[in-house]
Backbone as JSON, one array per atom type, in Angstrom:
{
  "sequence": "MKDIAAGAAARAIATKSPPWTVGGIRPWVARLTMCASADYFRRQLKDKGHVDRTFDVVNWADRRAPGPTGARALTSS",
  "N": [[17.62, 15.9, -22.36], [15.92, 17.85, -23.35], [15.5, 19.5, -21.15], [18.05, 20.55, -20.72], [18.49, 21.89, -23.15], [16.41, 23.74, -23.02], [17.24, 25.2, -20.8], [19.6, 26.32, -21.78], [18.56, 27.89, -23.86], [17.0, 29.67, -22.38], [19.0, 31.01, -20.98], [20.26, 32.25, -23.14], [18.29, 34.01, -24.02], [18.01, 35.66, -21.8], [20.4, 36.95, -21.59], [22.6, 39.78, -21.33], [24.61, 40.64, -22.9], [25.11, 39.61, -25.86], [27.13, 37.83, -28.35], [29.31, 39.85, -30.36], [30.1, 39.41, -32.94], [29.54, 37.33, -35.83], [31.18, 35.11, -35.83], [31.52, 34.66, -33.15], [29.27, 33.45, -32.2], [28.97, 30.6, -32.21], [30.91, 29.62, -30.19], [29.8, 30.95, -28.0], [27.21, 29.89, -27.77], [27.95, 27.27, -27.24], [29.16, 27.59, -24.75], [26.96, 28.51, -23.23], [25.39, 26.2, -23.34], [27.03, 24.35, -22.01], [27.05, 25.45, -19.44], [24.33, 25.29, -18.82], [23.97, 22.49, -18.84], [25.66, 21.78, -16.72], [24.31, 23.01, -14.58], [21.94, 21.53, -14.69], [22.83, 18.9, -13.99], [23.82, 19.41, -11.45], [21.45, 19.98, -10.09], [20.29, 17.45, -10.27], [22.01, 15.94, -8.64], [21.46, 17.1, -6.19], [18.81, 16.32, -5.87], [19.17, 13.61, -5.65], [19.81, 13.11, -3.03], [17.42, 12.82, -1.75], [16.5, 10.3, -2.18], [15.41, 7.17, -1.07], [17.4, 4.67, -0.3], [17.12, 2.27, 0.99], [14.72, 1.16, 0.45], [12.77, -1.55, -0.71], [12.53, -2.21, -3.85], [11.98, -4.29, -5.66], [10.26, -6.01, -4.27], [8.09, -4.27, -3.9], [7.31, -3.86, -6.58], [6.58, -6.47, -7.32], [4.3, -6.93, -5.79], [2.48, -5.17, -6.9], [2.32, -5.73, -9.56], [0.47, -6.96, -12.36], [-1.0, -10.23, -12.63], [0.26, -13.08, -14.54], [-0.81, -13.46, -17.94], [-2.43, -15.12, -20.68], [-0.13, -16.74, -22.8], [1.97, -16.64, -21.02], [0.79, -17.31, -18.61], [0.29, -20.0, -18.97], [2.85, -21.13, -19.17], [4.04, -20.47, -16.74], [2.76, -21.91, -14.81]],
  "CA": [[18.12, 16.82, -23.36], [15.02, 18.99, -23.48], [15.74, 20.41, -20.02], [19.32, 21.25, -20.95], [18.29, 22.81, -24.26], [15.57, 24.83, -22.54], [18.07, 26.02, -19.94], [20.51, 27.1, -22.63], [17.76, 28.9, -24.56], [16.62, 30.68, -21.4], [20.19, 31.82, -20.74], [20.5, 33.07, -24.33], [17.29, 35.08, -24.06], [18.2, 36.55, -20.67], [21.74, 37.57, -21.59], [22.65, 41.22, -21.58], [25.65, 40.95, -23.89], [25.35, 38.53, -26.82], [28.37, 38.05, -29.1], [29.3, 40.99, -31.27], [30.38, 38.99, -34.3], [28.96, 36.04, -36.22], [32.13, 34.09, -35.42], [31.44, 34.43, -31.71], [28.0, 32.81, -31.83], [29.17, 29.18, -31.89], [31.48, 29.42, -28.86], [28.87, 31.48, -27.02], [26.16, 28.88, -27.59], [28.58, 26.12, -26.57], [29.33, 27.94, -23.33], [25.63, 28.5, -22.62], [24.96, 24.81, -23.21], [27.83, 23.72, -20.94], [26.57, 25.97, -18.16], [23.0, 24.73, -18.59], [24.1, 21.08, -18.48], [26.23, 21.72, -15.37], [23.21, 23.32, -13.66], [21.02, 20.39, -14.7], [23.39, 17.78, -13.23], [23.88, 19.83, -10.05], [20.11, 19.77, -9.55], [20.09, 16.01, -10.15], [22.74, 15.49, -7.46], [20.74, 17.56, -5.02], [17.61, 15.49, -5.75], [19.58, 12.26, -5.28], [19.83, 13.03, -1.58], [16.08, 12.51, -1.26], [16.16, 8.93, -2.57], [15.54, 6.19, 0.01], [18.09, 3.51, -0.88], [16.79, 1.05, 1.74], [13.41, 0.69, 0.01], [12.83, -2.77, -1.52], [11.79, -1.92, -5.08], [11.53, -5.53, -6.27], [9.1, -6.46, -3.52], [7.0, -3.35, -4.2], [6.86, -4.11, -7.95], [5.92, -7.77, -7.37], [2.96, -6.83, -5.19], [1.6, -4.35, -7.72], [2.31, -6.19, -10.96], [-0.65, -7.84, -12.67], [-0.63, -11.63, -12.8], [0.52, -13.47, -15.93], [-1.98, -13.75, -18.75], [-2.17, -15.72, -21.97], [0.92, -17.76, -22.9], [2.78, -16.61, -19.79], [0.06, -18.02, -17.55], [0.42, -21.43, -19.23], [4.23, -21.57, -18.93], [4.45, -20.25, -15.35], [2.04, -22.83, -13.91]],
  "C": [[17.23, 18.05, -23.46], [15.24, 20.0, -22.36], [17.01, 21.21, -20.22], [19.17, 22.27, -22.07], [17.43, 24.0, -23.83], [16.36, 25.76, -21.63], [19.03, 26.89, -20.74], [19.75, 28.2, -23.37], [17.35, 30.02, -23.61], [17.81, 31.59, -21.08], [20.46, 32.75, -21.92], [19.53, 34.25, -24.39], [17.57, 36.12, -22.97], [19.54, 37.3, -20.68], [21.67, 39.06, -21.93], [23.69, 41.58, -22.62], [25.89, 39.74, -24.79], [26.65, 38.8, -27.58], [28.22, 39.17, -30.12], [29.48, 40.57, -32.72], [29.71, 37.64, -34.57], [29.87, 34.9, -35.78], [32.07, 33.77, -33.94], [30.2, 33.68, -31.28], [28.21, 31.36, -31.43], [29.8, 28.96, -30.52], [30.55, 29.91, -27.74], [27.76, 30.48, -26.73], [26.73, 27.64, -26.9], [28.74, 26.4, -25.09], [27.99, 27.95, -22.6], [25.15, 27.07, -22.37], [25.73, 24.09, -22.11], [27.35, 24.18, -19.57], [25.19, 25.39, -17.82], [23.09, 23.26, -18.2], [24.72, 20.93, -17.09], [25.15, 22.02, -14.33], [22.24, 22.15, -13.55], [21.56, 19.25, -13.83], [23.59, 18.14, -11.77], [22.52, 19.63, -9.38], [19.83, 18.29, -9.36], [20.8, 15.46, -8.91], [22.02, 15.91, -6.18], [19.5, 16.7, -4.79], [17.96, 14.06, -5.34], [19.59, 12.06, -3.77], [18.48, 12.66, -0.99], [15.64, 11.09, -1.58], [16.4, 7.99, -1.39], [16.14, 4.92, -0.58], [17.78, 2.21, -0.14], [15.46, 0.46, 1.3], [13.56, -0.51, -0.92], [11.94, -2.6, -2.75], [11.23, -3.19, -5.69], [10.28, -6.03, -5.57], [7.89, -5.58, -3.83], [6.44, -3.62, -5.6], [6.13, -5.44, -8.04], [4.51, -7.7, -6.81], [2.0, -6.08, -6.09], [1.51, -4.8, -9.18], [1.09, -7.08, -11.19], [-0.14, -9.27, -12.87], [-0.39, -11.95, -14.25], [-0.78, -13.79, -16.66], [-1.54, -14.44, -20.04], [-1.1, -16.79, -21.9], [1.78, -17.78, -21.64], [2.09, -17.38, -18.66], [0.23, -19.53, -17.73], [1.83, -21.93, -18.87], [4.65, -21.39, -17.48], [3.77, -21.19, -14.4], [2.79, -24.11, -13.69]]
}
């Protein structure tokens, strides 16, 4: 949410033609927010292409997780 809000605020600051009337502010802000959220999700899709889906996450987490301690150590033995 913070990224989308920051994107909308940046668009509002950089605009060359803000709304002329008070009644136009709400739709203008809604449009800025929709455009910022669309840009955010487009960037996310582009980053998804760099994810290695063949990597075994469970095996990696098991090797790096600390051993059980306290009550868990007693019940897992």
